[in-house]
All heavy atoms as TSV, in Angstrom:
chain	resi	resn	atom	element	x	y	z
A	1	MET	N	N	-25.844	48.932	-1.504
A	1	MET	CA	C	-25.861	48.075	-2.640
A	1	MET	C	C	-24.481	48.020	-3.306
A	1	MET	O	O	-24.086	46.990	-3.809
A	1	MET	CB	C	-26.911	48.582	-3.624
A	1	MET	CG	C	-27.118	47.657	-4.765
A	1	MET	SD	S	-28.303	46.433	-4.341
A	1	MET	CE	C	-29.260	46.388	-5.784
A	2	ALA	N	N	-23.757	49.087	-3.292
A	2	ALA	CA	C	-22.430	49.133	-3.900
A	2	ALA	C	C	-21.456	48.234	-3.146
A	2	ALA	O	O	-20.564	47.635	-3.744
A	2	ALA	CB	C	-21.922	50.555	-3.929
A	3	ALA	N	N	-21.642	48.102	-1.828
A	3	ALA	CA	C	-20.755	47.254	-1.030
A	3	ALA	C	C	-20.946	45.785	-1.380
A	3	ALA	O	O	-19.993	45.007	-1.403
A	3	ALA	CB	C	-21.005	47.494	0.449
A	4	VAL	N	N	-22.176	45.376	-1.668
A	4	VAL	CA	C	-22.453	43.979	-2.028
A	4	VAL	C	C	-21.833	43.652	-3.373
A	4	VAL	O	O	-21.208	42.602	-3.556
A	4	VAL	CB	C	-23.978	43.727	-2.044
A	4	VAL	CG1	C	-24.279	42.345	-2.586
A	4	VAL	CG2	C	-24.562	43.910	-0.660
A	5	GLU	N	N	-21.967	44.554	-4.345
A	5	GLU	CA	C	-21.401	44.312	-5.662
A	5	GLU	C	C	-19.883	44.317	-5.623
A	5	GLU	O	O	-19.238	43.549	-6.332
A	5	GLU	CB	C	-21.911	45.357	-6.640
A	5	GLU	CG	C	-23.389	45.188	-6.959
A	5	GLU	CD	C	-23.900	46.280	-7.865
A	5	GLU	OE1	O	-23.078	47.105	-8.330
A	5	GLU	OE2	O	-25.105	46.328	-8.103
A	6	ALA	N	N	-19.290	45.119	-4.787
A	6	ALA	CA	C	-17.840	45.182	-4.700
A	6	ALA	C	C	-17.279	43.910	-4.072
A	6	ALA	O	O	-16.197	43.447	-4.430
A	6	ALA	CB	C	-17.418	46.403	-3.885
A	7	SER	N	N	-17.997	43.317	-3.144
A	7	SER	CA	C	-17.480	42.130	-2.476
A	7	SER	C	C	-17.610	40.877	-3.336
A	7	SER	O	O	-16.935	39.892	-3.099
A	7	SER	CB	C	-18.215	41.919	-1.145
A	7	SER	OG	O	-19.579	41.607	-1.383
A	8	ARG	N	N	-18.467	40.872	-4.340
A	8	ARG	CA	C	-18.645	39.693	-5.188
A	8	ARG	C	C	-17.408	39.384	-6.023
A	8	ARG	O	O	-17.041	38.239	-6.208
A	8	ARG	CB	C	-19.837	39.896	-6.122
A	8	ARG	CG	C	-21.147	39.766	-5.427
A	8	ARG	CD	C	-22.267	39.827	-6.426
A	8	ARG	NE	N	-23.545	39.863	-5.739
A	8	ARG	CZ	C	-24.691	40.034	-6.317
A	8	ARG	NH1	N	-24.739	40.206	-7.629
A	8	ARG	NH2	N	-25.805	40.039	-5.627
A	9	GLY	N	N	-16.753	40.370	-6.518
A	9	GLY	CA	C	-15.611	40.161	-7.391
A	9	GLY	C	C	-14.312	39.908	-6.647
A	9	GLY	O	O	-13.341	39.484	-7.241
A	10	THR	N	N	-14.260	40.140	-5.356
A	10	THR	CA	C	-13.002	39.996	-4.625
A	10	THR	C	C	-12.938	38.700	-3.828
A	10	THR	O	O	-12.048	38.537	-3.006
A	10	THR	CB	C	-12.821	41.181	-3.663
A	10	THR	OG1	O	-13.927	41.207	-2.753
A	10	THR	CG2	C	-12.734	42.485	-4.426
A	11	ALA	N	N	-13.866	37.785	-4.024
A	11	ALA	CA	C	-13.843	36.532	-3.262
A	11	ALA	C	C	-12.651	35.693	-3.701
A	11	ALA	O	O	-12.381	35.524	-4.887
A	11	ALA	CB	C	-15.143	35.771	-3.482
A	12	GLU	N	N	-11.926	35.189	-2.727
A	12	GLU	CA	C	-10.762	34.355	-3.020
A	12	GLU	C	C	-11.172	32.891	-3.007
A	12	GLU	O	O	-12.013	32.472	-2.227
A	12	GLU	CB	C	-9.674	34.596	-1.984
A	12	GLU	CG	C	-9.104	35.997	-2.024
A	12	GLU	CD	C	-8.005	36.180	-1.005
A	12	GLU	OE1	O	-7.468	35.157	-0.539
A	12	GLU	OE2	O	-7.699	37.314	-0.678
A	13	ALA	N	N	-10.562	32.143	-3.874
A	13	ALA	CA	C	-10.846	30.710	-3.924
A	13	ALA	C	C	-10.187	30.021	-2.732
A	13	ALA	O	O	-9.130	30.445	-2.251
A	13	ALA	CB	C	-10.314	30.121	-5.223
A	14	ALA	N	N	-10.817	28.973	-2.259
A	14	ALA	CA	C	-10.258	28.210	-1.141
A	14	ALA	C	C	-8.971	27.533	-1.597
A	14	ALA	O	O	-8.861	27.093	-2.746
A	14	ALA	CB	C	-11.269	27.177	-0.672
A	15	PRO	N	N	-7.981	27.439	-0.723
A	15	PRO	CA	C	-6.730	26.783	-1.120
A	15	PRO	C	C	-6.965	25.305	-1.404
A	15	PRO	O	O	-7.739	24.649	-0.720
A	15	PRO	CB	C	-5.818	26.981	0.094
A	15	PRO	CG	C	-6.729	27.258	1.230
A	15	PRO	CD	C	-7.941	27.907	0.655
A	16	ARG	N	N	-6.294	24.798	-2.419
A	16	ARG	CA	C	-6.454	23.397	-2.790
A	16	ARG	C	C	-5.524	22.528	-1.955
A	16	ARG	O	O	-4.363	22.868	-1.739
A	16	ARG	CB	C	-6.136	23.208	-4.262
A	16	ARG	CG	C	-7.037	24.048	-5.158
A	16	ARG	CD	C	-6.802	23.733	-6.578
A	16	ARG	NE	N	-7.737	22.665	-6.914
A	16	ARG	CZ	C	-7.737	22.006	-8.052
A	16	ARG	NH1	N	-6.847	22.278	-8.958
A	16	ARG	NH2	N	-8.617	21.069	-8.288
A	17	ARG	N	N	-6.053	21.419	-1.501
A	17	ARG	CA	C	-5.241	20.477	-0.743
A	17	ARG	C	C	-4.478	19.570	-1.707
A	17	ARG	O	O	-4.977	19.247	-2.781
A	17	ARG	CB	C	-6.116	19.623	0.167
A	17	ARG	CG	C	-6.761	20.434	1.266
A	17	ARG	CD	C	-7.404	19.562	2.290
A	17	ARG	NE	N	-8.460	18.762	1.670
A	17	ARG	CZ	C	-9.217	17.912	2.343
A	17	ARG	NH1	N	-9.052	17.752	3.621
A	17	ARG	NH2	N	-10.151	17.220	1.716
A	18	PRO	N	N	-3.284	19.127	-1.321
A	18	PRO	CA	C	-2.546	18.217	-2.209
A	18	PRO	C	C	-3.265	16.865	-2.284
A	18	PRO	O	O	-3.971	16.484	-1.353
A	18	PRO	CB	C	-1.181	18.089	-1.531
A	18	PRO	CG	C	-1.411	18.467	-0.116
A	18	PRO	CD	C	-2.547	19.449	-0.127
A	19	PRO	N	N	-3.097	16.129	-3.375
A	19	PRO	CA	C	-3.765	14.831	-3.492
A	19	PRO	C	C	-3.234	13.839	-2.462
A	19	PRO	O	O	-2.077	13.917	-2.045
A	19	PRO	CB	C	-3.422	14.373	-4.911
A	19	PRO	CG	C	-2.211	15.145	-5.274
A	19	PRO	CD	C	-2.277	16.439	-4.530
A	20	VAL	N	N	-4.079	12.931	-2.067
A	20	VAL	CA	C	-3.695	11.916	-1.086
A	20	VAL	C	C	-2.798	10.903	-1.775
A	20	VAL	O	O	-3.136	10.365	-2.827
A	20	VAL	CB	C	-4.948	11.223	-0.507
A	20	VAL	CG1	C	-4.558	10.120	0.443
A	20	VAL	CG2	C	-5.837	12.239	0.172
A	21	ARG	N	N	-1.653	10.634	-1.184
A	21	ARG	CA	C	-0.718	9.667	-1.738
A	21	ARG	C	C	-0.927	8.325	-1.052
A	21	ARG	O	O	-0.879	8.231	0.164
A	21	ARG	CB	C	0.730	10.116	-1.505
A	21	ARG	CG	C	1.070	11.417	-2.159
A	21	ARG	CD	C	1.619	11.158	-3.508
A	21	ARG	NE	N	1.981	12.426	-4.133
A	21	ARG	CZ	C	2.368	12.504	-5.363
A	21	ARG	NH1	N	2.450	11.441	-6.087
A	21	ARG	NH2	N	2.658	13.666	-5.879
A	22	LEU	N	N	-1.161	7.295	-1.832
A	22	LEU	CA	C	-1.306	5.961	-1.277
A	22	LEU	C	C	0.070	5.359	-1.074
A	22	LEU	O	O	1.015	5.658	-1.807
A	22	LEU	CB	C	-2.135	5.088	-2.220
A	22	LEU	CG	C	-3.560	5.559	-2.451
A	22	LEU	CD1	C	-4.231	4.676	-3.485
A	22	LEU	CD2	C	-4.349	5.534	-1.159
A	23	PRO	N	N	0.211	4.486	-0.065
A	23	PRO	CA	C	1.519	3.876	0.145
A	23	PRO	C	C	1.899	2.979	-1.024
A	23	PRO	O	O	1.052	2.301	-1.599
A	23	PRO	CB	C	1.334	3.058	1.420
A	23	PRO	CG	C	-0.121	2.914	1.599
A	23	PRO	CD	C	-0.761	4.066	0.905
A	24	THR	N	N	3.153	2.993	-1.357
A	24	THR	CA	C	3.622	2.175	-2.465
A	24	THR	C	C	3.910	0.772	-1.963
A	24	THR	O	O	4.095	0.540	-0.778
A	24	THR	CB	C	4.907	2.769	-3.072
A	24	THR	OG1	O	5.897	2.837	-2.056
A	24	THR	CG2	C	4.647	4.154	-3.614
A	25	THR	N	N	3.941	-0.164	-2.877
A	25	THR	CA	C	4.213	-1.544	-2.507
A	25	THR	C	C	5.583	-1.968	-2.992
A	25	THR	O	O	5.799	-3.105	-3.370
A	25	THR	CB	C	3.141	-2.476	-3.091
A	25	THR	OG1	O	3.131	-2.306	-4.501
A	25	THR	CG2	C	1.784	-2.187	-2.521
A	26	THR	N	N	6.534	-1.064	-2.985
A	26	THR	CA	C	7.884	-1.408	-3.393
A	26	THR	C	C	8.701	-1.726	-2.160
A	26	THR	O	O	8.537	-1.125	-1.111
A	26	THR	CB	C	8.550	-0.258	-4.172
A	26	THR	OG1	O	8.540	0.905	-3.350
A	26	THR	CG2	C	7.801	0.025	-5.448
A	27	GLY	N	N	9.553	-2.687	-2.289
A	27	GLY	CA	C	10.397	-3.068	-1.167
A	27	GLY	C	C	9.674	-4.020	-0.221
A	27	GLY	O	O	8.474	-4.253	-0.309
A	28	THR	N	N	10.428	-4.573	0.699
A	28	THR	CA	C	9.879	-5.557	1.634
A	28	THR	C	C	8.894	-4.927	2.598
A	28	THR	O	O	7.821	-5.474	2.845
A	28	THR	CB	C	11.019	-6.214	2.423
A	28	THR	OG1	O	11.960	-6.746	1.497
A	28	THR	CG2	C	10.497	-7.325	3.301
A	29	THR	N	N	9.210	-3.771	3.143
A	29	THR	CA	C	8.331	-3.139	4.116
A	29	THR	C	C	7.017	-2.720	3.476
A	29	THR	O	O	5.952	-2.921	4.053
A	29	THR	CB	C	9.011	-1.905	4.730
A	29	THR	OG1	O	10.278	-2.303	5.251
A	29	THR	CG2	C	8.176	-1.317	5.831
A	30	GLY	N	N	7.052	-2.170	2.291
A	30	GLY	CA	C	5.834	-1.747	1.624
A	30	GLY	C	C	4.949	-2.917	1.241
A	30	GLY	O	O	3.732	-2.858	1.359
A	31	THR	N	N	5.563	-4.020	0.824
A	31	THR	CA	C	4.790	-5.178	0.406
A	31	THR	C	C	4.162	-5.888	1.594
A	31	THR	O	O	3.026	-6.337	1.529
A	31	THR	CB	C	5.682	-6.161	-0.375
A	31	THR	OG1	O	6.252	-5.463	-1.467
A	31	THR	CG2	C	4.896	-7.332	-0.901
A	32	THR	N	N	4.880	-5.998	2.689
A	32	THR	CA	C	4.358	-6.740	3.841
A	32	THR	C	C	3.383	-5.925	4.670
A	32	THR	O	O	2.638	-6.507	5.460
A	32	THR	CB	C	5.507	-7.213	4.746
A	32	THR	OG1	O	6.279	-6.080	5.147
A	32	THR	CG2	C	6.387	-8.209	4.035
A	33	SER	N	N	3.355	-4.624	4.517
A	33	SER	CA	C	2.454	-3.814	5.334
A	33	SER	C	C	1.297	-3.224	4.538
A	33	SER	O	O	0.571	-2.395	5.053
A	33	SER	CB	C	3.233	-2.679	6.000
A	33	SER	OG	O	3.743	-1.805	5.012
A	34	THR	N	N	1.108	-3.662	3.314
A	34	THR	CA	C	0.049	-3.109	2.484
A	34	THR	C	C	-1.290	-3.775	2.778
A	34	THR	O	O	-1.335	-4.884	3.312
A	34	THR	CB	C	0.379	-3.258	0.985
A	34	THR	OG1	O	-0.599	-2.563	0.243
A	34	THR	CG2	C	0.405	-4.703	0.572
A	35	THR	N	N	-2.362	-3.087	2.435
A	35	THR	CA	C	-3.695	-3.662	2.551
A	35	THR	C	C	-4.348	-3.815	1.184
A	35	THR	O	O	-5.524	-4.149	1.113
A	35	THR	CB	C	-4.588	-2.782	3.444
A	35	THR	OG1	O	-4.630	-1.460	2.906
A	35	THR	CG2	C	-4.059	-2.725	4.857
A	36	GLY	N	N	-3.588	-3.603	0.138
A	36	GLY	CA	C	-4.120	-3.723	-1.212
A	36	GLY	C	C	-4.349	-5.182	-1.593
A	36	GLY	O	O	-3.516	-6.051	-1.320
A	37	HIS	N	N	-5.476	-5.468	-2.203
A	37	HIS	CA	C	-5.823	-6.846	-2.499
A	37	HIS	C	C	-4.905	-7.470	-3.540
A	37	HIS	O	O	-4.665	-8.674	-3.507
A	37	HIS	CB	C	-7.288	-6.944	-2.947
A	37	HIS	CG	C	-7.575	-6.241	-4.235
A	37	HIS	ND1	N	-7.759	-4.879	-4.304
A	37	HIS	CD2	C	-7.700	-6.709	-5.496
A	37	HIS	CE1	C	-7.986	-4.548	-5.561
A	37	HIS	NE2	N	-7.961	-5.624	-6.304
A	38	LYS	N	N	-4.366	-6.681	-4.439
A	38	LYS	CA	C	-3.471	-7.233	-5.454
A	38	LYS	C	C	-2.136	-7.654	-4.847
A	38	LYS	O	O	-1.603	-8.722	-5.159
A	38	LYS	CB	C	-3.232	-6.220	-6.564
A	38	LYS	CG	C	-4.444	-6.000	-7.436
A	38	LYS	CD	C	-4.140	-5.038	-8.564
A	38	LYS	CE	C	-5.359	-4.841	-9.426
A	38	LYS	NZ	N	-5.093	-3.914	-10.529
A	39	ALA	N	N	-1.592	-6.833	-3.959
A	39	ALA	CA	C	-0.325	-7.173	-3.324
A	39	ALA	C	C	-0.489	-8.361	-2.382
A	39	ALA	O	O	0.367	-9.251	-2.325
A	39	ALA	CB	C	0.221	-5.972	-2.566
A	40	ILE	N	N	-1.611	-8.401	-1.654
A	40	ILE	CA	C	-1.855	-9.514	-0.742
A	40	ILE	C	C	-2.035	-10.806	-1.537
A	40	ILE	O	O	-1.548	-11.868	-1.137
A	40	ILE	CB	C	-3.088	-9.221	0.144
A	40	ILE	CG1	C	-2.746	-8.116	1.134
A	40	ILE	CG2	C	-3.545	-10.474	0.874
A	40	ILE	CD1	C	-3.917	-7.636	1.948
A	41	GLY	N	N	-2.716	-10.727	-2.667
A	41	GLY	CA	C	-2.897	-11.901	-3.506
A	41	GLY	C	C	-1.599	-12.427	-4.076
A	41	GLY	O	O	-1.513	-13.595	-4.450
A	42	THR	N	N	-0.580	-11.596	-4.159
A	42	THR	CA	C	0.735	-12.031	-4.615
A	42	THR	C	C	1.575	-12.549	-3.459
A	42	THR	O	O	2.282	-13.544	-3.598
A	42	THR	CB	C	1.477	-10.864	-5.297
A	42	THR	OG1	O	0.660	-10.372	-6.352
A	42	THR	CG2	C	2.817	-11.303	-5.839
A	43	VAL	N	N	1.477	-11.916	-2.316
A	43	VAL	CA	C	2.317	-12.276	-1.171
A	43	VAL	C	C	1.926	-13.648	-0.611
A	43	VAL	O	O	2.798	-14.438	-0.246
A	43	VAL	CB	C	2.239	-11.183	-0.084
A	43	VAL	CG1	C	2.875	-11.649	1.205
A	43	VAL	CG2	C	2.910	-9.917	-0.578
A	44	HIS	N	N	0.650	-13.961	-0.553
A	44	HIS	CA	C	0.216	-15.224	0.047
A	44	HIS	C	C	0.754	-16.449	-0.694
A	44	HIS	O	O	1.321	-17.337	-0.049
A	44	HIS	CB	C	-1.309	-15.259	0.151
A	44	HIS	CG	C	-1.822	-14.541	1.356
A	44	HIS	ND1	N	-2.475	-15.166	2.376
A	44	HIS	CD2	C	-1.747	-13.244	1.715
A	44	HIS	CE1	C	-2.799	-14.294	3.309
A	44	HIS	NE2	N	-2.364	-13.112	2.921
A	45	PRO	N	N	0.610	-16.568	-2.003
A	45	PRO	CA	C	1.178	-17.751	-2.675
A	45	PRO	C	C	2.702	-17.818	-2.591
A	45	PRO	O	O	3.263	-18.909	-2.475
A	45	PRO	CB	C	0.731	-17.600	-4.127
A	45	PRO	CG	C	-0.423	-16.683	-4.091
A	45	PRO	CD	C	-0.204	-15.780	-2.927
A	46	VAL	N	N	3.360	-16.678	-2.648
A	46	VAL	CA	C	4.823	-16.675	-2.542
A	46	VAL	C	C	5.252	-17.162	-1.170
A	46	VAL	O	O	6.178	-17.988	-1.041
A	46	VAL	CB	C	5.389	-15.260	-2.844
A	46	VAL	CG1	C	6.853	-15.157	-2.487
A	46	VAL	CG2	C	5.151	-14.912	-4.300
A	47	THR	N	N	4.582	-16.703	-0.125
A	47	THR	CA	C	4.907	-17.142	1.228
A	47	THR	C	C	4.602	-18.621	1.412
A	47	THR	O	O	5.386	-19.359	2.023
A	47	THR	CB	C	4.116	-16.311	2.260
A	47	THR	OG1	O	4.393	-14.927	2.038
A	47	THR	CG2	C	4.496	-16.680	3.667
A	48	ALA	N	N	3.476	-19.089	0.889
A	48	ALA	CA	C	3.120	-20.505	0.993
A	48	ALA	C	C	4.161	-21.368	0.293
A	48	ALA	O	O	4.560	-22.423	0.814
A	48	ALA	CB	C	1.741	-20.733	0.404
A	49	PHE	N	N	4.615	-20.953	-0.872
A	49	PHE	CA	C	5.634	-21.722	-1.596
A	49	PHE	C	C	6.959	-21.729	-0.841
A	49	PHE	O	O	7.647	-22.754	-0.806
A	49	PHE	CB	C	5.818	-21.148	-3.005
A	49	PHE	CG	C	6.722	-21.971	-3.869
A	49	PHE	CD1	C	6.323	-23.223	-4.310
A	49	PHE	CD2	C	7.965	-21.496	-4.238
A	49	PHE	CE1	C	7.164	-23.994	-5.103
A	49	PHE	CE2	C	8.800	-22.252	-5.030
A	49	PHE	CZ	C	8.408	-23.515	-5.469
A	50	ALA	N	N	7.311	-20.612	-0.218
A	50	ALA	CA	C	8.558	-20.558	0.560
A	50	ALA	C	C	8.491	-21.514	1.748
A	50	ALA	O	O	9.464	-22.235	2.035
A	50	ALA	CB	C	8.816	-19.123	1.038
A	51	PHE	N	N	7.355	-21.566	2.443
A	51	PHE	CA	C	7.217	-22.498	3.561
A	51	PHE	C	C	7.174	-23.951	3.067
A	51	PHE	O	O	7.648	-24.863	3.748
A	51	PHE	CB	C	5.976	-22.173	4.391
A	51	PHE	CG	C	6.224	-21.079	5.390
A	51	PHE	CD1	C	5.731	-19.811	5.170
A	51	PHE	CD2	C	6.953	-21.319	6.547
A	51	PHE	CE1	C	5.956	-18.799	6.087
A	51	PHE	CE2	C	7.187	-20.320	7.466
A	51	PHE	CZ	C	6.687	-19.050	7.242
A	52	PHE	N	N	6.604	-24.186	1.890
A	52	PHE	CA	C	6.599	-25.517	1.296
A	52	PHE	C	C	8.027	-25.995	1.038
A	52	PHE	O	O	8.376	-27.143	1.335
A	52	PHE	CB	C	5.782	-25.491	0.004
A	52	PHE	CG	C	5.767	-26.793	-0.730
A	52	PHE	CD1	C	4.996	-27.847	-0.264
A	52	PHE	CD2	C	6.485	-26.950	-1.895
A	52	PHE	CE1	C	4.958	-29.054	-0.952
A	52	PHE	CE2	C	6.462	-28.148	-2.586
A	52	PHE	CZ	C	5.699	-29.202	-2.112
A	53	LEU	N	N	8.848	-25.104	0.488
A	53	LEU	CA	C	10.246	-25.460	0.244
A	53	LEU	C	C	11.013	-25.675	1.545
A	53	LEU	O	O	11.813	-26.610	1.662
A	53	LEU	CB	C	10.926	-24.368	-0.591
A	53	LEU	CG	C	10.484	-24.262	-2.044
A	53	LEU	CD1	C	11.223	-23.118	-2.733
A	53	LEU	CD2	C	10.710	-25.556	-2.780
A	54	ALA	N	N	10.776	-24.825	2.529
A	54	ALA	CA	C	11.458	-24.989	3.824
A	54	ALA	C	C	11.051	-26.299	4.481
A	54	ALA	O	O	11.888	-27.007	5.058
A	54	ALA	CB	C	11.127	-23.811	4.737
A	55	GLY	N	N	9.773	-26.657	4.393
A	55	GLY	CA	C	9.327	-27.937	4.945
A	55	GLY	C	C	9.936	-29.116	4.224
A	55	GLY	O	O	10.259	-30.136	4.830
A	56	GLY	N	N	10.108	-29.002	2.914
A	56	GLY	CA	C	10.747	-30.064	2.138
A	56	GLY	C	C	12.197	-30.255	2.538
A	56	GLY	O	O	12.676	-31.391	2.655
A	57	VAL	N	N	12.905	-29.170	2.756
A	57	VAL	CA	C	14.299	-29.252	3.190
A	57	VAL	C	C	14.380	-29.903	4.574
A	57	VAL	O	O	15.238	-30.772	4.819
A	57	VAL	CB	C	14.960	-27.854	3.185
A	57	VAL	CG1	C	16.326	-27.891	3.859
A	57	VAL	CG2	C	15.089	-27.344	1.761
A	58	LEU	N	N	13.485	-29.515	5.473
A	58	LEU	CA	C	13.488	-30.114	6.811
A	58	LEU	C	C	13.136	-31.594	6.748
A	58	LEU	O	O	13.688	-32.418	7.513
A	58	LEU	CB	C	12.519	-29.367	7.719
A	58	LEU	CG	C	12.942	-27.946	8.103
A	58	LEU	CD1	C	11.827	-27.267	8.907
A	58	LEU	CD2	C	14.237	-27.960	8.894
A	59	ALA	N	N	12.229	-31.984	5.854
A	59	ALA	CA	C	11.866	-33.386	5.720
A	59	ALA	C	C	13.050	-34.209	5.183
A	59	ALA	O	O	13.214	-35.377	5.551
A	59	ALA	CB	C	10.662	-33.518	4.786
A	60	LEU	N	N	13.866	-33.599	4.343
A	60	LEU	CA	C	15.044	-34.310	3.853
A	60	LEU	C	C	16.110	-34.446	4.939
A	60	LEU	O	O	16.920	-35.367	4.899
A	60	LEU	CB	C	15.626	-33.574	2.644
A	60	LEU	CG	C	14.804	-33.642	1.361
A	60	LEU	CD1	C	15.431	-32.748	0.291
A	60	LEU	CD2	C	14.728	-35.084	0.865
A	61	LEU	N	N	16.119	-33.552	5.909
A	61	LEU	CA	C	17.112	-33.604	6.968
A	61	LEU	C	C	16.757	-34.596	8.061
A	61	LEU	O	O	17.633	-35.036	8.812
A	61	LEU	CB	C	17.296	-32.205	7.590
A	61	LEU	CG	C	17.948	-31.162	6.705
A	61	LEU	CD1	C	17.992	-29.823	7.415
A	61	LEU	CD2	C	19.351	-31.590	6.290
A	62	VAL	N	N	15.501	-35.013	8.167
A	62	VAL	CA	C	15.094	-35.936	9.234
A	62	VAL	C	C	15.791	-37.296	9.102
A	62	VAL	O	O	16.342	-37.800	10.080
A	62	VAL	CB	C	13.553	-36.100	9.258
A	62	VAL	CG1	C	13.124	-37.242	10.135
A	62	VAL	CG2	C	12.911	-34.815	9.714
A	63	PRO	N	N	15.847	-37.922	7.923
A	63	PRO	CA	C	16.532	-39.226	7.848
A	63	PRO	C	C	18.052	-39.095	8.021
A	63	PRO	O	O	18.719	-40.083	8.344
A	63	PRO	CB	C	16.231	-39.735	6.442
A	63	PRO	CG	C	15.119	-38.910	5.932
A	63	PRO	CD	C	15.136	-37.629	6.688
A	64	ALA	N	N	18.599	-37.915	7.841
A	64	ALA	CA	C	20.044	-37.726	7.954
A	64	ALA	C	C	20.514	-37.756	9.398
A	64	ALA	O	O	21.705	-37.798	9.679
A	64	ALA	CB	C	20.456	-36.417	7.300
A	65	ASP	N	N	19.587	-37.797	10.335
A	65	ASP	CA	C	19.935	-37.763	11.759
A	65	ASP	C	C	20.533	-39.016	12.196
A	65	ASP	O	O	20.890	-39.940	12.241
A	65	ASP	CB	C	18.682	-37.450	12.588
A	65	ASP	CG	C	19.025	-37.227	14.056
A	65	ASP	OD1	O	20.127	-36.729	14.317
A	65	ASP	OD2	O	18.171	-37.530	14.878
C-alpha cells in the first residue's frame, strides 16, 4: 500500500506540444498558396481586374497594327 501512495505524488505531467502555426498570407508566395477563404476572396477580384486591364491594353493595340 505504501508503494501505491508513493507513486501518486511523483507522476510527471506529459510534455506540452507547441501550438500549431498557420501559414501567413504575407508576400506573394503566402498569398497565392493559401487556402484561407478571406485571402482567396481578395485574390480573385484583384486577379480578375488585372486581366481586365491587360485585355483592355491588348484591345487598344489591335487597331494600331
